[in-house]
C-alpha positions, 0 to 999 in steps of 0.5 A: 499499500506505502509503494501504490501512495507514492505511486511506486510501481514494484517490478515484475518477478516473484521479490517485493523490488522497485526502483528508486527515483535513480534507478537503483533497484530496491529489494524488500526483504523481512530483516529476521532474513538478512545477516546484517543486525542492528545493534538492541539498542537501536531497534529499541529505539526504532521501535523494532526490538520484536524483531529477530533473526530466523536461525538460518540467519543466524547460523550464516552469522555464527559461521564468520564469527559475527552472531549477535551476543 
């Protein structure tokens, strides 16, 4: 709905991708599926303390020695 309200057209395909005004491709993904993390205090400040990573993302982070404590 937010994309439609901003008159942004999703790109064809099975993912939620669109182009920003400069032509960069943006892909919307769930926080639980990505390796990147935010510090707990940052998530709290953003009102997103309820978010967590799924088992696959946590394994990828552990394998790299980057899992949050």
